[in-house]
C-alpha positions in Angstrom: 78.8 -221.9 -66.8 79.6 -218.2 -66.4 83.5 -217.5 -65.9 84.7 -216.0 -62.5 85.3 -212.7 -64.2 81.6 -212.7 -65.3 80.4 -213.3 -61.8 82.8 -210.7 -60.7 81.6 -208.0 -62.7 77.9 -209.0 -61.9 78.4 -208.5 -58.2 78.2 -212.1 -57.4 80.5 -214.3 -55.2 83.7 -215.1 -57.2 87.0 -216.8 -56.8 89.8 -214.0 -56.8 92.3 -216.8 -57.3 90.9 -217.8 -60.7 94.0 -218.2 -63.1 92.3 -215.7 -65.6 91.8 -212.9 -63.0 95.3 -213.5 -61.6 96.8 -213.1 -65.2 94.8 -209.9 -65.5 95.8 -208.6 -62.4 99.4 -209.2 -63.3 99.1 -207.6 -66.6 97.8 -204.4 -64.8 100.6 -204.5 -62.4 103.2 -204.4 -65.1 101.5 -201.7 -66.9 101.4 -199.5 -63.8 105.0 -200.3 -62.9 105.8 -198.8 -66.3 103.4 -195.9 -65.7 104.7 -195.2 -62.3 108.4 -195.2 -63.2 107.9 -193.3 -66.7 110.1 -190.1 -66.8 108.2 -186.8 -66.0 108.7 -185.6 -69.7 107.8 -189.0 -71.3 104.2 -188.2 -72.1 104.2 -190.6 -75.1 104.9 -193.6 -72.8 102.3 -192.5 -70.2 99.7 -192.2 -72.9 100.5 -195.5 -74.5 100.3 -197.1 -71.0 97.1 -195.4 -70.2 95.5 -196.6 -73.4 96.4 -200.1 -72.7 95.3 -200.0 -69.1 91.9 -198.4 -69.0 88.8 -199.7 -70.4 88.1 -196.2 -71.9 89.4 -192.7 -71.5 93.1 -193.6 -71.3 93.6 -191.1 -74.3 92.6 -188.2 -72.4 93.2 -189.1 -68.7 95.7 -187.0 -66.7 97.7 -188.7 -63.9 100.2 -187.8 -61.4 101.9 -191.1 -60.6 101.9 -193.1 -58.5 98.6 -194.7 -59.5 97.3 -198.0 -58.5 94.3 -200.3 -59.5 93.3 -203.9 -59.6 92.6 -204.4 -63.4 92.2 -201.2 -65.0 90.1 -202.8 -67.8 87.0 -202.1 -65.6 87.7 -198.3 -65.3 85.7 -196.4 -67.7 86.7 -192.7 -67.9 85.3 -189.7 -69.6 87.2 -186.9 -71.2 90.1 -185.3 -69.4 89.6 -187.1 -66.0 92.5 -185.9 -63.5 94.1 -188.0 -60.8 96.5 -186.4 -58.4 99.4 -188.4 -56.8 98.8 -191.6 -55.1 95.3 -192.3 -56.0 93.8 -196.0 -55.7 91.0 -197.5 -57.8 90.0 -201.1 -56.9 88.0 -202.1 -59.9 86.5 -205.7 -59.4 83.4 -204.1 -60.7 83.0 -201.2 -63.1 84.0 -197.7 -62.1 82.6 -195.1 -64.3 83.8 -191.4 -64.2 82.4 -188.8 -66.2 84.2 -186.0 -68.1 86.5 -183.5 -66.6 86.2 -184.9 -63.1 89.2 -184.1 -60.5 90.6 -186.4 -57.8 92.9 -185.1 -55.3 95.9 -186.8 -53.8 95.5 -190.2 -52.1 91.7 -190.5 -53.2 90.6 -194.2 -52.9 87.8 -195.6 -54.7 86.6 -199.1 -53.6 84.4 -201.7 -55.4 85.4 -204.7 -53.5 83.4 -206.4 -50.6 83.8 -209.5 -48.6 81.3 -211.9 -47.0 80.7 -211.4 -43.2 81.0 -215.1 -42.6 84.9 -215.7 -42.1 84.7 -219.2 -43.5 83.2 -217.9 -46.8 85.5 -214.8 -47.1 88.5 -217.1 -46.9 87.9 -218.2 -50.6 85.4 -215.8 -52.3 84.6 -212.1 -52.5 82.2 -209.8 -54.4 81.8 -206.3 -55.3 79.4 -203.3 -56.3 80.1 -200.7 -59.0 80.8 -197.1 -58.5 79.6 -194.3 -60.7 80.9 -190.8 -60.6 79.4 -188.0 -62.9 81.0 -185.3 -64.9 82.8 -182.4 -63.3 82.9 -183.7 -59.9 85.7 -182.6 -57.5 86.9 -185.2 -54.8 89.2 -183.7 -52.3 92.4 -185.3 -51.0 92.2 -188.4 -49.0 88.5 -189.0 -49.6 87.3 -192.7 -49.7 84.5 -193.6 -51.9 82.9 -197.0 -50.8 81.5 -199.7 -53.0 78.1 -199.2 -54.7 78.2 -195.3 -54.3 76.9 -192.8 -57.0 78.0 -189.4 -57.0 76.1 -186.8 -59.3 77.7 -184.5 -61.7 79.1 -181.2 -60.6 79.3 -182.3 -56.9 82.1 -181.5 -54.6 83.4 -184.2 -51.9 85.4 -182.6 -49.1 89.0 -183.7 -48.3 89.0 -186.8 -46.1 85.4 -187.7 -46.5 84.2 -191.2 -46.5 81.2 -191.6 -48.9 79.1 -194.3 -47.9 76.0 -193.5 -49.7 74.9 -191.8 -52.9 75.5 -188.1 -53.4 73.0 -186.0 -55.6 74.1 -183.6 -58.2 75.5 -180.2 -57.6 76.0 -180.4 -54.0 79.1 -180.0 -51.6 79.3 -182.9 -49.3 81.7 -183.5 -46.6 82.4 -185.6 -43.4 82.7 -189.3 -42.2 80.1 -190.4 -43.1 79.9 -187.9 -46.0 76.9 -185.8 -45.9 75.4 -182.9 -48.1 76.0 -179.5 -46.7 74.7 -177.3 -49.3 73.8 -176.9 -53.0 76.9 -175.5 -55.2 75.8 -172.2 -56.8 75.7 -171.8 -60.4 78.9 -169.6 -60.3 80.8 -172.2 -58.7 80.4 -171.2 -55.2 79.1 -173.2 -52.3 76.4 -171.2 -50.6 78.5 -168.1 -50.5 81.3 -169.8 -48.7 84.7 -170.6 -50.4 85.5 -174.1 -51.7 87.0 -176.6 -48.9 90.1 -177.1 -51.1 92.8 -175.1 -53.5 94.1 -176.1 -56.6 93.7 -179.6 -57.3 93.7 -181.0 -53.8 
């Protein structure tokens, strides 16, 4: 018989109150508490926590606390991923993020889903993985919904709600998020300036 964690990662209905999952979530919250209260200059402590927290990429991730997640172990990061203040990643399924991707403040990445039938969702839930390519830039306050894939080099406008896959190399904005234009080879978006400044 498969464990509740195995069912969770497979996108099947699982019991979030399973003791193994509860213990894993508690461990993540303890690590996050340490990360979020670490002194600004204590880079060694932050790096130690990130290595323990993330499934991959903790050795190079750049985070402006506070940062929040469910388990951390299901977050697979490429090289030098950047999270600005107050980002949330709910990783009941895997979240894969490629090299050098940037996330503005208060970006939220969701993998959990709940059954529509209320008597079922009292006890079980499920999820869908999220995959984000390399060199993606997600503007502040954007929400990335379960099951979404975002192609490499794409830009997601601030405040967008991404409910469907976004291809590579495009600027996409809005609620629901829609492709506006391709991003030029020189980093411009069809002759228009980028929708954000800095790392917003």
